[in-house]
C-alpha positions, 0 to 999 in steps of 0.5 A: 037688865042686870042694872035694873036688877041691882037698882031696884033693891037699892031704891027700895032700901032708900025708900024704907029707911026714911019710914023707920020713924021720926028722927030725934034731934037735940034742942039747940040753943039758937032754936030756943033763942029764936022761939023766945025772943028775950029782952037783951041789950043791943050793940052800941048801948052803954054799960050805964044804960044796960044797968039801968035797964037790967039791973046790977049783973050777977057777976062781972068777970075779969077783963080779957085782952089789952096785951097789945095796942090793937087788942082792945080790953073786953069786959064781960057781965053775967046776967040770969039769961045772957052775957054781955061783952063790952068794949070801952063801955059799949055793947059789942055782943050779947050771948044767951046762957044755956038753959041746961047742961043737956042743951047744945050751944056756946060754952060758958065764958072762961072765968 
């Protein structure tokens, strides 16, 4: 009997906590990327194909890597909506850029 007396108020509190109102959430970059399928380069495309389809990038960042033989040199091109990463002039990854400072997502590329 004493256990029921302790458990019932706890169950009531748990039930009421869900009714306090809708949960507010931040917009995640991944959610925006899934909602709006943007035309972006695909893995394996050449740099020439990317430039022909999307035009010249806003910025070509300085290459990273290459300190050791097993670390390839990575080129990075920044477009308005995404950043393209190349290894040996082939796309290895595309990262969608943040739309605003409040959006939660990857940090901007190191310049």
